[in-house]
VEXMITI-463821 format. One line per field, with one value per residue (C-alpha): residue in three letters; chain; x, y, z. Coordinates in nm, 2 decimals. Layout:
N
res [ala; ...] $
chain [A; ...] $
east [X; ...] $
north [Y; ...] $
up [Z; ...] $
// end
This chain:
407
res [met; leu; leu; thr; cys; ser; leu; pro; ser; ser; leu; phe; ala; gly; glu; thr; ile; gly; leu; gly; glu; leu; asp; arg; leu; ile; lys; ile; his; lys; pro; gln; lys; pro; val; glu; gly; phe; asp; ala; lys; val; gly; pro; gln; lys; ser; val; gln; leu; leu; pro; asp; val; glu; pro; thr; leu; phe; ser; ile; pro; gly; phe; lys; ala; leu; gly; cys; gly; glu; cys; his; gln; ala; glu; asp; leu; leu; asp; leu; ser; ala; asn; arg; met; lys; leu; thr; leu; glu; arg; leu; his; ser; ile; phe; pro; glu; leu; pro; pro; ala; pro; leu; lys; gln; phe; ile; ile; gln; ser; trp; ser; gly; glu; leu; leu; gln; pro; trp; gln; phe; ala; his; thr; thr; tyr; asp; ser; val; arg; ile; ser; pro; gly; ala; ile; leu; ile; asp; ser; arg; val; tyr; gly; asn; ala; thr; his; leu; his; glu; ser; leu; his; leu; thr; gln; pro; phe; leu; gly; ala; ala; asn; glu; leu; glu; ala; tyr; gly; leu; asn; val; arg; ala; asp; pro; lys; phe; leu; ile; leu; asn; phe; pro; tyr; phe; ser; asp; thr; val; thr; ala; phe; phe; met; pro; glu; leu; pro; asn; ile; leu; asp; arg; phe; phe; ala; arg; pro; phe; arg; glu; asp; ile; asn; val; pro; arg; glu; val; gln; trp; phe; leu; met; pro; phe; asp; glu; gly; glu; leu; glu; lys; leu; lys; gly; gln; ile; glu; lys; met; glu; pro; leu; leu; lys; glu; val; glu; arg; leu; asn; arg; lys; phe; pro; ile; glu; ala; ala; tyr; leu; gly; glu; gln; thr; arg; ala; leu; ser; leu; leu; leu; asp; ile; ala; ala; ala; lys; leu; met; pro; leu; pro; asp; leu; gly; ala; leu; glu; ser; glu; arg; glu; glu; ala; phe; ser; ile; leu; glu; gln; gln; phe; asn; lys; leu; asp; asn; thr; arg; leu; gly; tyr; arg; val; asp; arg; lys; arg; glu; gly; leu; met; ile; leu; thr; tyr; arg; met; lys; ile; lys; asp; pro; gln; lys; arg; leu; ala; leu; tyr; phe; his; phe; leu; lys; asp; arg; tyr; ile; gly; pro; asp; gly; glu; val; asn; leu; lys; val; ser; asn; glu; glu; asp; leu; lys; lys; phe; val; glu; glu; lys; arg; val; his; ile; asn; arg; met; met; lys; ser; lys; asn; phe; thr; glu; ile; glu; arg; lys; gly; ala; glu; lys; met; leu; gln; ala; thr; pro] $
chain [A; A; A; A; A; A; A; A; A; A; A; A; A; A; A; A; A; A; A; A; A; A; A; A; A; A; A; A; A; A; A; A; A; A; A; A; A; A; A; A; A; A; A; A; A; A; A; A; A; A; A; A; A; A; A; A; A; A; A; A; A; A; A; A; A; A; A; A; A; A; A; A; A; A; A; A; A; A; A; A; A; A; A; A; A; A; A; A; A; A; A; A; A; A; A; A; A; A; A; A; A; A; A; A; A; A; A; A; A; A; A; A; A; A; A; A; A; A; A; A; A; A; A; A; A; A; A; A; A; A; A; A; A; A; A; A; A; A; A; A; A; A; A; A; A; A; A; A; A; A; A; A; A; A; A; A; A; A; A; A; A; A; A; A; A; A; A; A; A; A; A; A; A; A; A; A; A; A; A; A; A; A; A; A; A; A; A; A; A; A; A; A; A; A; A; A; A; A; A; A; A; A; A; A; A; A; A; A; A; A; A; A; A; A; A; A; A; A; A; A; A; A; A; A; A; A; A; A; A; A; A; A; A; A; A; A; A; A; A; A; A; A; A; A; A; A; A; A; A; A; A; A; A; A; A; A; A; A; A; A; A; A; A; A; A; A; A; A; A; A; A; A; A; A; A; A; A; A; A; A; A; A; A; A; A; A; A; A; A; A; A; A; A; A; A; A; A; A; A; A; A; A; A; A; A; A; A; A; A; A; A; A; A; A; A; A; A; A; A; A; A; A; A; A; A; A; A; A; A; A; A; A; A; A; A; A; A; A; A; A; A; A; A; A; A; A; A; A; A; A; A; A; A; A; A; A; A; A; A; A; A; A; A; A; A; A; A; A; A; A; A; A; A; A; A; A; A; A; A; A; A; A; A; A; A; A; A; A; A; A; A; A; A; A; A; A; A; A; A; A; A; A; A; A; A; A; A] $
east [-0.72; -1.01; -1.17; -0.85; -0.77; -1.08; -1.17; -1.33; -1.14; -1.27; -1.11; -0.78; -0.91; -0.98; -1.23; -1.43; -1.42; -1.64; -1.49; -1.48; -1.34; -1.11; -0.98; -0.91; -0.68; -0.45; -0.47; -0.26; -0.04; 0.08; 0.43; 0.65; 0.97; 1.28; 1.40; 1.79; 2.02; 1.72; 1.86; 1.63; 1.80; 1.75; 1.33; 1.11; 1.20; 1.11; 1.25; 0.94; 0.94; 0.62; 0.67; 0.85; 1.15; 1.26; 1.43; 1.29; 1.16; 1.28; 0.99; 1.08; 0.92; 1.23; 1.19; 0.91; 1.02; 1.17; 0.85; 0.66; 0.45; 0.51; 0.32; -0.01; 0.10; 0.31; 0.53; 0.54; 0.12; 0.23; 0.49; 0.25; -0.04; 0.22; 0.41; 0.07; -0.12; 0.25; 0.17; -0.18; -0.06; 0.22; 0.00; -0.19; 0.03; 0.13; -0.25; -0.29; 0.10; 0.15; 0.47; 0.58; 0.91; 0.86; 0.87; 1.19; 1.05; 1.37; 1.28; 0.94; 0.95; 0.75; 0.82; 0.64; 0.87; 0.93; 1.22; 1.44; 1.32; 0.97; 0.82; 0.54; 0.31; 0.38; 0.15; 0.42; 0.75; 0.96; 1.28; 1.57; 1.44; 1.23; 0.92; 0.86; 0.54; 0.40; 0.14; -0.16; -0.12; -0.14; -0.48; -0.63; -0.49; -0.56; -0.92; -1.05; -0.81; -0.87; -0.51; -0.45; -0.09; 0.03; 0.00; 0.09; 0.41; 0.44; 0.49; 0.64; 0.92; 0.95; 1.02; 1.35; 1.37; 1.20; 1.02; 0.58; 0.55; 0.63; 0.33; 0.11; 0.13; 0.08; -0.28; -0.33; -0.33; -0.54; -0.80; -0.89; -1.03; -1.16; -1.26; -1.20; -0.94; -0.93; -1.11; -0.86; -0.56; -0.71; -0.46; -0.29; -0.58; -0.83; -0.78; -0.75; -1.05; -1.26; -1.15; -1.16; -1.46; -1.67; -1.72; -1.87; -1.59; -1.51; -1.85; -1.86; -1.47; -1.63; -1.95; -1.70; -1.47; -1.73; -1.86; -1.74; -1.51; -1.41; -1.06; -1.17; -1.03; -0.70; -0.84; -0.71; -0.95; -0.92; -0.99; -1.24; -1.43; -1.30; -1.52; -1.82; -2.08; -2.13; -2.31; -2.31; -2.47; -2.18; -1.91; -1.98; -2.04; -1.69; -1.58; -1.69; -1.48; -1.19; -1.19; -1.22; -0.90; -0.73; -0.52; -0.40; -0.33; -0.14; 0.05; 0.15; 0.31; 0.51; 0.68; 0.75; 0.96; 1.07; 1.17; 1.22; 1.47; 1.32; 1.01; 1.20; 1.32; 1.03; 0.76; 1.02; 1.11; 0.75; 0.63; 0.30; 0.20; -0.04; 0.20; 0.25; -0.12; -0.18; 0.06; -0.11; -0.41; -0.24; -0.10; -0.45; -0.74; -0.90; -0.88; -1.09; -1.16; -1.02; -1.28; -1.26; -0.95; -0.78; -0.61; -0.52; -0.33; -0.01; -0.03; -0.12; 0.12; 0.39; 0.27; 0.22; 0.62; 0.78; 0.60; 0.72; 1.07; 1.12; 1.41; 1.31; 1.22; 1.50; 1.76; 1.66; 1.44; 1.10; 0.75; 0.56; 0.31; 0.38; 0.07; -0.14; 0.07; 0.05; -0.35; -0.39; -0.21; -0.43; -0.73; -0.63; -0.45; -0.56; -0.95; -1.00; -1.25; -1.43; -1.18; -1.26; -1.11; -0.80; -0.79; -0.84; -0.52; -0.32; -0.41; -0.32; 0.03; 0.09; 0.09; 0.29; 0.51; 0.55; 0.41; 0.58; 0.49; 0.47; 0.24; 0.53; 0.59; 0.93; 1.00; 1.18; 1.43; 1.43; 1.83; 2.02; 2.28; 1.99; 1.89; 2.18; 2.26; 1.94; 2.09; 2.41; 2.15; 1.98; 2.29; 2.38; 2.03; 2.09; 2.42; 2.36; 2.10; 2.28; 2.52; 2.17; 2.26; 1.88; 1.98; 2.02; 2.26; 1.97; 1.86; 2.22; 2.25; 1.99; 2.03; 2.41; 2.20; 2.05; 2.33; 2.47; 2.13; 2.12; 2.30] $
north [2.60; 2.39; 2.38; 2.25; 2.03; 1.82; 1.83; 1.48; 1.17; 1.08; 1.41; 1.21; 0.85; 0.58; 0.40; 0.30; -0.09; -0.39; -0.64; -0.94; -0.75; -0.58; -0.93; -1.09; -0.81; -0.80; -1.21; -1.16; -0.85; -1.00; -0.97; -1.22; -1.40; -1.28; -1.55; -1.69; -1.37; -1.14; -0.74; -0.57; -0.21; -0.31; -0.27; 0.01; 0.35; 0.72; 1.07; 1.31; 1.64; 1.70; 2.04; 2.32; 2.44; 2.08; 1.77; 1.50; 1.20; 0.85; 0.61; 0.32; -0.08; -0.33; -0.67; -0.60; -0.90; -1.12; -1.13; -1.21; -0.85; -0.77; -1.06; -0.84; -0.50; -0.18; -0.04; 0.29; 0.33; 0.22; 0.45; 0.73; 0.64; 0.64; 0.97; 1.19; 1.04; 1.16; 1.48; 1.53; 1.44; 1.68; 1.96; 1.86; 1.84; 2.21; 2.35; 2.25; 2.27; 2.62; 2.71; 2.35; 2.34; 2.08; 1.74; 1.62; 1.29; 1.18; 0.87; 0.67; 0.28; 0.01; -0.28; -0.61; -0.80; -0.80; -0.72; -0.49; -0.17; -0.28; -0.54; -0.81; -0.59; -0.21; -0.07; 0.15; 0.33; 0.64; 0.55; 0.86; 1.12; 0.81; 0.59; 0.28; 0.12; -0.23; -0.27; -0.37; -0.13; 0.15; -0.08; -0.01; 0.32; 0.46; 0.24; 0.30; 0.54; 0.80; 0.85; 0.90; 0.64; 0.86; 1.18; 1.06; 0.88; 1.24; 1.44; 1.21; 1.34; 1.67; 1.50; 1.63; 1.28; 0.96; 0.81; 0.79; 1.14; 1.15; 0.91; 1.09; 1.43; 1.29; 1.07; 1.39; 1.48; 1.17; 1.23; 1.60; 1.40; 1.12; 1.06; 0.66; 0.74; 0.89; 0.56; 0.33; 0.48; 0.53; 0.44; 0.84; 1.07; 0.86; 0.99; 1.41; 1.36; 1.13; 1.43; 1.74; 1.66; 1.36; 1.15; 0.85; 0.76; 0.49; 0.36; 0.47; 0.27; -0.04; -0.03; 0.05; -0.27; -0.58; -0.54; -0.88; -0.89; -1.18; -1.38; -1.57; -1.28; -1.12; -0.74; -0.63; -0.61; -0.27; -0.15; -0.40; -0.21; 0.14; 0.01; -0.12; 0.14; 0.30; 0.57; 0.83; 1.12; 0.99; 1.04; 1.40; 1.44; 1.31; 1.47; 1.85; 1.75; 1.67; 2.05; 2.18; 2.00; 2.14; 2.42; 2.10; 1.92; 2.30; 2.20; 1.90; 2.00; 2.25; 2.07; 1.85; 2.05; 2.29; 1.97; 1.66; 1.51; 1.55; 1.41; 1.16; 1.02; 1.07; 0.91; 0.58; 0.62; 0.64; 0.46; 0.68; 0.74; 1.00; 1.19; 1.55; 1.61; 1.48; 1.83; 2.03; 1.94; 2.04; 2.38; 2.52; 2.27; 2.42; 2.11; 1.93; 2.06; 1.77; 1.86; 1.58; 1.40; 1.68; 1.55; 1.27; 1.45; 1.40; 1.00; 1.06; 1.22; 1.05; 0.74; 0.92; 1.09; 0.70; 0.59; 0.89; 0.85; 0.43; 0.40; -0.01; 0.11; 0.26; 0.12; -0.31; -0.30; -0.32; -0.22; -0.06; 0.19; 0.43; 0.65; 0.32; 0.14; 0.48; 0.47; 0.13; 0.16; 0.45; 0.23; -0.06; 0.08; 0.38; 0.28; 0.56; 0.36; 0.64; 0.70; 1.04; 1.13; 0.94; 1.13; 1.47; 1.34; 1.27; 1.62; 1.81; 1.57; 1.66; 2.02; 2.01; 1.84; 2.00; 2.33; 2.63; 2.93; 3.08; 2.86; 2.75; 2.34; 2.23; 1.91; 1.75; 1.48; 1.32; 1.16; 1.33; 1.03; 0.81; 1.10; 1.09; 0.71; 0.69; 0.94; 0.77; 0.45; 0.61; 0.68; 0.30; 0.17; 0.44; 0.33; -0.04; 0.05; 0.21; -0.07; -0.28; -0.43; -0.30; 0.01; 0.28; 0.54; 0.82; 0.65; 0.63; 1.01; 1.08; 0.90; 1.09; 1.42; 1.31; 1.18; 1.56; 1.71; 1.55; 1.70] $
up [1.38; 1.58; 1.25; 1.06; 1.34; 1.34; 0.91; 0.90; 0.87; 0.51; 0.33; 0.32; 0.30; 0.02; -0.09; 0.25; 0.26; 0.43; 0.67; 0.49; 0.14; 0.39; 0.60; 0.22; 0.18; 0.52; 0.44; 0.13; 0.23; 0.56; 0.63; 0.48; 0.56; 0.34; 0.09; 0.08; -0.09; -0.04; 0.01; 0.19; -0.03; -0.33; -0.54; -0.68; -0.59; -0.70; -0.55; -0.53; -0.45; -0.17; -0.07; -0.18; -0.02; 0.13; 0.00; -0.21; -0.04; -0.23; -0.20; -0.25; -0.21; -0.12; -0.23; -0.46; -0.73; -0.46; -0.25; -0.52; -0.51; -0.88; -0.97; -0.87; -0.86; -1.06; -0.86; -1.04; -0.92; -0.56; -0.56; -0.72; -0.45; -0.18; -0.32; -0.36; 0.02; 0.19; 0.01; 0.13; 0.49; 0.53; 0.35; 0.62; 0.89; 0.84; 0.82; 1.20; 1.32; 1.05; 1.31; 1.29; 1.05; 0.76; 0.87; 0.75; 0.57; 0.34; 0.27; 0.31; 0.28; 0.18; 0.38; 0.33; 0.60; 0.98; 1.11; 1.41; 1.19; 1.16; 1.45; 1.31; 1.56; 1.42; 1.18; 1.11; 1.22; 1.21; 1.22; 1.10; 0.86; 0.73; 0.75; 0.68; 0.69; 0.60; 0.32; 0.55; 0.74; 0.44; 0.35; 0.71; 0.71; 0.39; 0.38; 0.77; 0.95; 0.71; 0.69; 1.05; 1.03; 0.76; 1.00; 1.35; 1.16; 1.01; 1.36; 1.50; 1.21; 1.38; 1.67; 1.88; 2.08; 2.15; 2.41; 2.53; 2.51; 2.15; 2.13; 2.33; 2.11; 1.81; 1.98; 2.05; 1.70; 1.64; 1.90; 1.70; 1.38; 1.54; 1.87; 1.86; 1.88; 2.23; 2.34; 2.14; 2.30; 2.62; 2.83; 2.68; 2.81; 2.98; 3.37; 3.27; 3.06; 3.32; 3.59; 3.43; 3.15; 3.14; 3.46; 3.22; 3.01; 3.24; 3.14; 2.74; 2.79; 2.91; 2.62; 2.38; 2.42; 2.56; 2.19; 2.04; 1.75; 1.58; 1.60; 1.31; 1.07; 0.99; 1.09; 1.39; 1.67; 1.72; 1.34; 1.41; 1.71; 1.48; 1.23; 1.42; 1.55; 1.81; 2.06; 1.85; 2.09; 2.29; 2.03; 1.95; 2.33; 2.36; 2.04; 2.19; 2.52; 2.30; 2.16; 2.51; 2.57; 2.31; 2.60; 2.76; 2.42; 2.32; 2.64; 2.60; 2.26; 2.40; 2.68; 2.47; 2.23; 2.52; 2.74; 2.49; 2.70; 3.06; 2.91; 2.78; 3.06; 3.30; 3.00; 3.07; 3.48; 3.55; 3.25; 3.29; 2.91; 2.99; 3.23; 3.06; 2.97; 3.32; 3.43; 3.19; 3.31; 3.65; 3.55; 3.35; 3.44; 3.84; 4.04; 4.22; 4.56; 4.85; 5.08; 5.37; 5.21; 5.30; 5.68; 5.42; 5.16; 5.34; 5.34; 4.98; 4.84; 5.05; 4.86; 4.55; 4.58; 4.65; 4.34; 4.09; 4.27; 4.20; 3.94; 3.88; 3.51; 3.42; 3.60; 3.64; 3.34; 3.46; 3.30; 3.61; 3.57; 3.88; 3.85; 3.85; 4.13; 4.30; 4.26; 4.38; 4.72; 4.76; 4.70; 4.99; 5.17; 5.26; 5.19; 4.91; 4.73; 4.50; 4.17; 4.15; 4.50; 4.42; 4.07; 4.26; 4.52; 4.22; 4.04; 4.33; 4.38; 4.06; 4.07; 4.40; 4.22; 3.89; 3.92; 4.02; 4.26; 3.90; 3.73; 3.53; 3.42; 3.63; 3.52; 3.78; 3.83; 4.13; 4.02; 3.73; 3.73; 3.64; 3.35; 3.24; 3.21; 2.99; 2.77; 2.71; 2.75; 2.39; 2.25; 2.27; 2.13; 1.83; 1.77; 1.81; 1.54; 1.27; 1.23; 1.09; 0.71; 0.68; 0.79; 0.48; 0.49; 0.43; 0.80; 0.94; 0.87; 1.02; 1.32; 1.38; 1.31; 1.65; 1.80; 1.77; 1.90; 2.20; 2.46] $
// end
């Protein structure tokens, strides 16, 4: 399993590319503004059987002529390239997670404009049995990221519900291929890695992000950082620690699929992106000795409990990271200046809150009524998306399937 997860990302990548050429290509493939009369469902398409015993996938390029793509490209070539890329991606996903059912990819849309189904800041977006991806994202993913975005979105297709836990699980897949993905997505991983695997991670993050990037080009800064050389010794060490994290990453996957509604709710209620991974660590890792902090345990737990019980993220639409807020209060009110000591208290709190006497995880929801409202709001959101004129019939059927499966 580890050998498969650690396959070099270049195995599935296109020819590598320099920063200048990447800038040029992204510039001419930026999302366009639809012209008058534009129909987001009209364009070249091709149905391809990607895996045996699964439904064919419909590949399409809406707006191919209207947005001028045909001036430089042959539609058939682009559709074939995408189909081949996704075939390799789905085979790779199955080799990593053979126990998962095949990803239900019924539609793959190359989308050359921004809208409610693919925002300007999104590389790609999995909707319902469908993946939408921009041309610029395809360029970056195939030339720089080793098709990590394609793999990430494919895993989303297998997840039963919505939310931050889905992103954590999918980024957990990406970090196995390249440790730089852990650095770029550090809010999902850094506290667990710092507390149990690499105490020096904050210093690595500081050095990684301190490197200057160019603001006068079209290449996103995170892509520039990914391309820049970095301390290979540090990256190799981080890669080794990620391999040791495999039991925790597997536990995240198990929890997200066993408790999809609760995981999604807690992700939104606490805004702690790393919550499932932190809970997995509290369950599986030997916790640090509190030592002299034992006398402060009760007060610290009370502070964290108060934060984790707050409902203003779900009820009022706030976006406050309750974990970060709690740790900040430990710093300034309780004067606990050592970040490792704060993390020790935090992980003991998680074990006390979410791990039962039998050692199993119980994703405690403090307010069942708020959970019900959360689920109903997600239903309303899905129904609203289904009314979009740009929503395809495949997406609509996929959304209906999710609604039927949601309690």
